[in-house]
Structure formats: C-alpha cells, structure tokens
N, C-alpha and C positions, 0 to 999 in steps of 0.2 A: 504494500500500500504506500502511496506517495504521501509525503508530509504536507503537500500543498492543499489537499482536500481531506475531509473526513469521510468515513463510510457510515451511511444511515441504513438501518435494517428495519423493515416493517413486515407485518404479517399479511401476506396475500393469500388468496384462496388456494394457491399452489405451494404454500409454505413460505419460509423466510425469503425475503427479497432485498438485496443490497445494491446500492448505487453510490458512487462518489458524489459528495456534496460540498459546496462552498458555503461555509457558515461561520458563526462566532458563538462563543459562550458569554452570556451576559444576564444579569438579574436572576441568577440561579438556574438558568435553562440554556440548552443549546438551541440556536435559531438558524434556519436556512429557508430557502425559497424553492418553489417548484411550480410547474404549470397547474392550473385549475383542473385540467383534464388528465393529469398524470396518475399512474397507478399508485404512487405514494400518497397522494391526497385522498384517493378513494379508499385505500387500505386503512389509513388513520381514521377516516370518518367511520368506517365499519368496525374497526378494532383499535381503540385509542391507546396503543402501546407502541414503543419503538426503542431502538438502541443505537448508540453512536460509538464508533471506534476511532480513536485519534492517536497518531504517533508524533513524537517530537524528539529532536536531537539536541542534547546539551553537551557540555564539556565532559560530562561523566558517562555519556553514551545515550542510547535510545530509550525513551520512556513510552510505554503504551498505557493508554487510559480507555477503559470500557465503561460506559454508563448505560442504564436502561431505566425506563419509567413511563409516566403518563405523557402521551403525545396529543397535541392540539393543532387545529387548523384555524388560522385567522384569514378570512376572505374579505377584502375591502368591499366587495359587491354583495356580501351576505351579512346583514346586521345581526343575525342570530348568532354568528360566531363571536362577535364582539360582546354580546350579552352573556354568553357562556364563559367568556374569558375577558372580563373587564380590565384586569391588570395588563394582559397582553395587548389589548387594544390601546391602552394608555401609553405604551412605550413603543408602539409599532414604528413610528417615525425614527426614533433613536436607533432601534435595532436595524432597520433598513439602511440607515446611514453607516452604521458600524460594519455591516456586511460589505457594503460598497467600498469602504475605506480599506478593509482587510483584504479585499480581493480586487484591488484597483486595476490590475493588469487584465483580469477577465472582464471587468466593466468596459475597459478600453476596447477589448476584443468584440464585445457586443456592439459598441458604437461603430466599429468598422463595417459591420454587416447589418446595421439597423434597418435598412430598407428591405432586407431579405428575410428578416425574422418572421416566422409564422405567427399569426395572431395569438394562438394558444400559448406561445412562449414570449410574447411581448410583455411589457410592464403591466398592461391592463389585464393580461391573461394569467397573471401570477398570484399565488397565495403565499402566506408565511406559515412555516411549520415550526413548532417548538417541542422540545423534549425536556421534561422536568424529572431528573433522575431520582430514583429511590434505591438503586443498586449502583455500586461503584467499585471498580477494580483497577488498581494502578500497579504497574510492574516496571522495574528497570533491569539493567543487565545482571543485577545480583539476586533478583527474585521478586516476590510479591511485596509491595510497599504498603498498600492500603486495600482493604476489602470490607464492604458493608453488605447488609441484608443477607440473602441466601448465598452470596458469593464469599462470605466470610469463612465458610466451611469447605475444606477440600474433600472431594468425593472420588470414588473409584471411577476410572474411565471404562466405557463399554469395551468389549473384546475387539482386538484389532486383527487384521489379516496381513499376511506377509506379501502376497502377490497382487493385491488389489490395485487397479489403475483405472483412470478415466480415458476412454477412447477419444480421438480427435473429433471435434464437433462437425456435424454434417449440416450444410446450409443449402437453402434453395437457390435457384438460378438468378434471382433478382437482387442478391446481396451486393452491396457496394464493394469495389475492389479493395479498399482499405480494411474492410472487415475480414475479407478473405486473407489478406496479408497478416492481420492480427492472429488469425487461427493458425496459419502456416508457421509463424514465428513462435507461437505459444508451445507448439509441440516439436520445436527444433532447438537444439542446444546452441546453434549458431545464430539464431534470430534475435531481434531486439525484444527483451523480456518485458512483459506488461506489468503494471501494478496489479496486485491481487488482494482480494479480501473474501471472506466467507460469511455466510449467514446460516445460523443454526436455530432450530426450534428447541427451547429450553423451558423449564418450569416457570420462569419469569416472563416468558414471551420470546419473540425473535431477538437474536443477539448477533451483532456484527463483530468480526475479529479480523485484525490484520494478518496477512499471510505472505508467504514466499512461494511463488509458482515453481513447480518442479516439472520441466518439459519432458523429462524422460518417462515419467509415470502419470502425467496429467493429474498431479495431486497438489493441493494447497497445504504447505507445510506450516504448522502452527506450534506455538509453545505449549508443551505438555502441562506446565503448572497453571497456565491460564485456562486451558480447556478443562482441567480437572475441577476448577471452581464453578464452571458453568453448568455442570450436570446435563449435558446435551441429550436430547431424545433422538437417538440415531435413526429410528425408523420413520421419522417425520420429515416433511419436505425441507430441503436445504438448498443452498446455492453456492457456487463459486463465481465471483465476478472478476473479469479481466478487463483492463481498460488502459487507454493511452490518452493523456490530456495535456501534453507538453505545450501544444499550441494555444495561444490566448483566445483564438477564435472558436466560438461554440460550434460552428458548422464543421470544424475539423476534428472534433473529439470523437473517439471511436471506442466501443466497448462490447462486451459479450457476457451474458449471464447464463451459466449452465445450471439447470434446475433438475432436481430429482432426489432420490434417496441416498444418503451418505453412508460411507463405510470408513472406518479408521484403518490406516495402513502403517504397519511397523516399518521403520526405516532400517535398512541394513547397516551394520556397524561401519561399513566403508563410506557411508553417506556423510557429506560434510556437515549436515545438521542432525546427525544421529543422536548426539548428546542433548537430551532435554526437549526434543521435538517429536511430533507425530504427523503423519500425513492424513489429509481428508480427501477422499475421492468421491465422485458423484456418479451414480447410475443415471445417466442423462436421459430425462424424459421430455424436456423442453429447452430449446435454445432461444434466448432473446438477444438481439443485437441492436446496436444503434450506431449511426454515423451522422453527427450533427443533430438535426431535428427529425431525421428519418429513422424509423425503427420497425422491427418485425419479429415474429416468433415462429419457430418451426417445432412441431410436436414430433417426438421420437419415442422409441422404446428404450427402457433402461439398459445401459451397456457398460456398467462397471464390472470388470473381471474379478472373480472371486480368487 
C-alpha cells in the first residue's frame, strides 16, 4: 500500500470491498470523499461500518494504523444526512478544505481535466464519508504498539495451506490496455509492482490491511501479528486490491479488485518475508477494474489452488 493514500474497506453484498482513498483525520474521525453513485456510498448507507488502513514512514521505520467503527455519509443534496449527523454537517467546510490542502497535487490533477470529469465525479456529484473508530490497532517495526476493543486480544489464526495461490485475473475484451498491463505486471517478477491492500470480513465488520503483493503466488503478504488480532472469518467474502496512482490525474489511475473466498498461505522458509508474515490468496469469483472514471466487473468461478 502506498503512503500517499489510505485504504477504506466497506461491507458490500459480495463481502469486504477496499479502495485507495485521499482523506484526512480530523475531529476524531477519518474523512474522505466519493461519488454519490459509488459502491462505497451505497454500502455505508446499507451497513454503516467501515475500516481504514494507513501507513507512515518515520525515522524509526514504518508504522501501520488500522481503525474501524461507525461510518456516515454526508450528502450536500440530502438534508436528512445533515440531520442525522449535525456535528459532521457543522464542520463539512473545514474538512473539505483540509482534504484539498492535504492532497493538493491531486486537486491540481482534477483541475487539469475539469472539462472531462463525468458529472457523477464532479464536485456536485460528490459526498463526504467519515469513519469514527471504536477499534484501533497500531504497529511499528518492533510489534504491536497500541490495540483497543476486540483487537486488544491476540487470537489463533485459521489453518493455512502450503501451496495455495491466486491465478492471474481473467478480463473481458473491452478492458483498457493499462488495466491489462497492471494484470501482466502483477503476476510477473519483472513488472512494475502495484500497491496492494486486502479486505477481510471480521467480527467487527470489514477490515482493511496493508499488504505486499507476491507475483509468484498471487498472494497478499501481511503481518502475522496484525492478522492474529483481527480474528478474520476466512470463509466470508474478501478482496485483494491492486492499484497504481502515481499520476496526479484521476483519469490515469488504474486498479483491480479480486473478490472471493480467502485462504491463508504458509510462506516457505526461503521466502524473504517468511519471518512474521503470512500470505492471503483469493479464490477469485469477481474481478472489478477501473481506469480513471471507467470501471467494470467480470464474474468468474473461484480459482485459488489448494
């Protein structure tokens, strides 16, 4: 996962759903924006829980922060959302300004393509999302630093398999060339490796985790100590999200969401991340992709090797 954006996980009807988000933490919540027509907005309206994963680099190394809790939608065109969240409505202008200042380069990128932005993704087509955490998990290079709620207790991980892997994604013929390039690179050790995050179903709801993509086995490699705190439900819908967002222009960002049933994979002792990590593979049932403001989904059969 890139430090530039956070990962937001919501509960869709197909299980956990993770996307990279440009947001800020303020007034005790995480705030970000999305299209009024997006799956994220619909998911939070139907099930008001969400999770955020963020990474940061300090002089002491990388710090990972996971939070989860109540999620809300603030829609400027829907007064009912302001009534249900009066505090959020009172600070919406301040929060919007903070998001813009924190991600000024992306705002400039939007300005460069202002005439080509679809109405659903214009300022008028956007809503504000917030997550007020009641679960928090913080870890640095030395281990768990802070944990609250259900995450304060370490639990046993579900059984893992030695040879599990995720097969390369299959896409339909109308997919943009940049999406195909992302797929080719993702399963090639010589390609440009994407940012990676995973979404899991857990007792507190959908949870996002930062991950490292392993092109050899199509697995998302995660820290074992973090995963053991989440108590994931392995037979529930999960996802691995791969994306590239180096370009400031929103119409050049590209990504892929692999959705299905997860399995845990034991890493061989020769693996560079064998110490303290485990792999998550997906039996892919649905592949969702995006390039800029265009997106699509292909439905497949589960294909994780046992």
